[in-house]
C-alpha positions in Angstrom: -13.2 -11.5 6.6 -9.9 -13.4 6.5 -9.7 -16.9 5.1 -8.7 -19.9 7.2 -7.6 -23.2 5.6 -7.4 -26.2 7.9 -5.0 -28.9 6.5 -4.2 -32.2 8.3 -3.4 -35.6 6.8 -6.1 -37.3 8.8 -9.6 -36.2 7.9 -10.8 -36.6 11.4 -8.1 -34.3 12.8 -8.9 -31.7 10.2 -12.6 -31.9 11.0 -12.0 -31.6 14.8 -9.8 -28.5 14.3 -12.4 -27.0 11.9 -15.2 -27.6 14.5 -13.1 -26.0 17.3 -12.4 -22.9 15.2 -16.0 -22.5 14.1 -17.2 -22.8 17.7 -14.9 -20.0 18.5 -16.2 -17.7 15.8 -13.7 -18.3 13.0 -14.8 -19.0 9.4 -13.0 -21.9 7.8 -12.8 -21.5 4.1 -11.4 -24.9 3.2 -10.5 -28.3 4.8 -7.7 -30.2 3.1 -6.1 -33.6 3.6 -3.2 -33.3 1.2 -0.4 -30.7 0.5 -1.6 -30.2 -3.1 -5.2 -29.5 -2.0 -3.8 -27.0 0.5 -1.7 -25.2 -2.1 -4.6 -25.0 -4.5 -6.9 -23.6 -1.9 -4.4 -21.0 -0.9 -3.8 -20.0 -4.5 -7.6 -19.6 -5.0 -8.1 -17.6 -1.8 -5.0 -15.5 -2.1 -4.6 -14.4 1.6 -5.3 -15.8 5.0 -3.9 -18.4 7.4 -3.2 -22.1 6.8 -3.5 -24.1 10.0 -1.7 -27.4 9.3 0.0 -30.4 10.5 3.6 -31.5 9.8 3.3 -34.3 7.2 1.0 -35.2 4.4 1.1 -38.1 1.9 2.5 -35.8 -0.8 4.3 -33.0 1.0 5.7 -31.8 4.3 4.9 -28.4 5.8 8.1 -26.7 4.5 7.1 -27.5 0.9 3.6 -26.2 1.4 5.0 -23.0 3.0 7.3 -22.4 0.0 4.3 -22.7 -2.4 2.0 -20.3 -0.5 1.1 -17.0 -2.1 2.6 -13.9 -0.4 -0.7 -13.0 1.4 -0.8 -16.4 3.2 0.6 -17.2 6.6 1.1 -20.6 8.2 0.2 -21.9 11.7 2.0 -25.2 12.1 0.5 -27.6 14.7 3.0 -30.3 15.4 5.3 -31.9 18.0 8.2 -29.5 18.8 10.7 -32.2 17.9 9.3 -32.1 14.3 9.9 -28.4 13.8 12.4 -27.1 16.4 15.0 -24.8 14.8 13.9 -25.5 11.2 11.0 -23.0 10.7 11.1 -19.6 8.9 10.9 -16.5 11.1 7.4 -15.6 9.9 5.9 -19.1 10.5 4.0 -19.6 13.8 4.2 -22.9 15.5 2.1 -24.5 18.2 3.3 -27.7 20.0 1.3 -30.8 20.7 -0.6 -31.6 22.9 -2.7 -28.7 21.7 -4.6 -26.4 24.0 -7.8 -25.0 22.5 -7.3 -21.6 24.0 -3.7 -21.4 22.6 -5.0 -22.3 19.1 -7.8 -19.7 19.3 -5.7 -16.9 20.7 -2.8 -17.5 18.3 -5.1 -17.7 15.2 -6.9 -14.6 16.4 -3.6 -12.7 16.7 -2.5 -13.8 13.2 -5.8 -12.8 11.6 -5.5 -9.4 13.3 -2.0 -8.9 12.0 -3.2 -9.8 8.5 -6.1 -7.3 8.7 -3.8 -4.5 9.9 -1.3 -5.2 7.1 -4.1 -5.2 4.6 -5.5 -2.0 5.9 -2.1 -0.4 5.9 -1.5 -1.4 2.3 -5.0 -0.1 1.3 -4.3 3.3 2.9 -1.0 3.8 1.2 -1.2 6.4 -1.5 -1.0 5.0 -5.0 2.1 5.9 -7.0 1.3 8.4 -9.7 2.4 7.8 -13.2 4.7 10.3 -14.9 1.8 11.7 -17.0 -0.3 12.2 -13.9 2.5 14.0 -12.1 3.1 16.2 -15.1 -0.6 17.1 -15.3 -0.6 18.2 -11.6 2.6 20.2 -12.2 1.0 21.9 -15.3 -2.1 22.8 -13.2 0.2 24.2 -10.5 2.1 26.3 -13.0 -1.1 27.7 -14.5 -2.3 28.7 -11.0 1.1 30.2 -10.2 1.1 32.2 -13.4 -2.5 33.3 -13.5 -3.2 33.8 -9.7 0.3 34.7 -8.6 0.6 31.8 -6.2 3.7 30.1 -4.9 4.2 26.4 -5.8 3.2 25.4 -2.3 0.1 27.6 -2.4 -0.9 26.1 -5.8 -0.3 22.6 -4.5 -2.5 23.2 -1.4 -5.2 24.8 -3.5 -5.3 21.7 -5.7 -5.3 19.4 -2.6 -8.2 21.4 -1.0 -10.3 21.5 -4.2 -9.7 17.8 -4.5 -10.8 17.1 -1.0 -13.8 19.4 -1.2 -15.0 17.9 -4.4 -14.2 14.3 -3.5 -12.0 13.7 -6.5 -8.4 12.8 -6.7 -5.7 15.4 -7.4 -5.3 14.3 -11.0 -9.0 14.8 -11.8 -8.9 18.2 -10.0 -5.8 19.2 -12.0 -7.6 18.3 -15.2 -10.6 20.4 -14.1 -8.5 23.4 -13.2 -6.6 23.2 -16.6 -9.9 22.9 -18.6 -11.4 25.9 -16.7 -8.4 28.1 -17.1 -7.7 27.2 -20.7 -11.2 28.0 -21.9 
């Protein structure tokens, strides 16, 4: 689930946008009426989309945008004259008067993009530390020496054992070294 923060200076506007989003299947995590509330909510949640207006009593949208954590995106809902030509490339803007379908489809697209990005980051292999890489290399060298394998064959063997046993390659390398060094 992705977090959605609704932030407008008028509480009534924020409530209306929240109701529209909830009727269309979105979960609204926070409703804010000031820039500082919005930034605090974004920091607590860490990632998601801020749907906001242009001006608040304490900040404008640009200041809020600059304070958002890296996992947050902004959907600015304002008159085109208030933001034309002055928004960062990764900020999405919707002009007033607002059409419900435009809001719903735009927010849906932004949430899909965030979900894909999160999934891509999750699926990236973790960087191995130097010690872990050395352990795998030692296990390969033992296999090459003892079983007369090439380095590629030893690597594939460790990979296959790792996949078969459901452990990572470092744990498999440790098991191989402990079995061979007994």
